[in-house]
C-alpha positions, 0 to 999 in steps of 0.5 A, spaced: 218 126 420 214 129 425 217 132 432 215 126 435 218 121 429 216 118 423 209 114 424 209 108 420 203 103 418 205 096 418 201 089 418 204 083 422 203 076 421 205 073 427 207 065 428 210 065 422 216 060 420 221 066 420 221 073 422 223 078 416 221 084 413 216 082 407 215 088 403 210 094 402 203 093 400 202 100 398 204 105 404 203 099 409 209 095 411 208 087 411 212 084 417 212 077 419 215 074 426 215 067 429 213 069 436 206 068 437 200 073 438 200 072 445 201 076 451 205 082 447 210 077 444 209 078 437 209 086 439 216 085 442 218 081 436 216 086 431 219 092 435 226 088 436 226 086 428 224 093 426 230 096 431 235 091 428 233 092 421 233 100 421 240 100 426 236 103 431 236 102 439 230 098 441 227 105 445 227 108 438 222 104 435 215 103 439 208 101 437 203 106 438 197 103 436 194 097 434 197 093 440 192 087 439 191 088 432 195 085 426 194 092 423 199 097 427 202 104 427 209 104 429 213 110 431 220 111 429 225 116 432 232 118 429 231 117 422 228 121 416 222 117 413 226 117 406 231 113 410 227 109 413 223 107 407 230 105 404 233 101 409 226 097 410 226 096 402 233 094 402 231 089 407 225 086 404 229 085 397 
């Protein structure tokens, strides 16, 4: 965790049949969202899914790079990296 939170690499599949945490691929989290990849809808869906899964407010989860790419970096505030990984691994099971 840095002073500005934990940065997490994710790979997003937008337009999926359902929104879910799909699991880990190495150190990258795979996330599926049903929102289409247009006008920021998928990005908003990713932030909402992660904040809900982690039990955080929407303001504590923010995409900080890769907004127009399937590969993104998300900044997460309020939890340690170990706790984030535990909660996301549990959600993917």
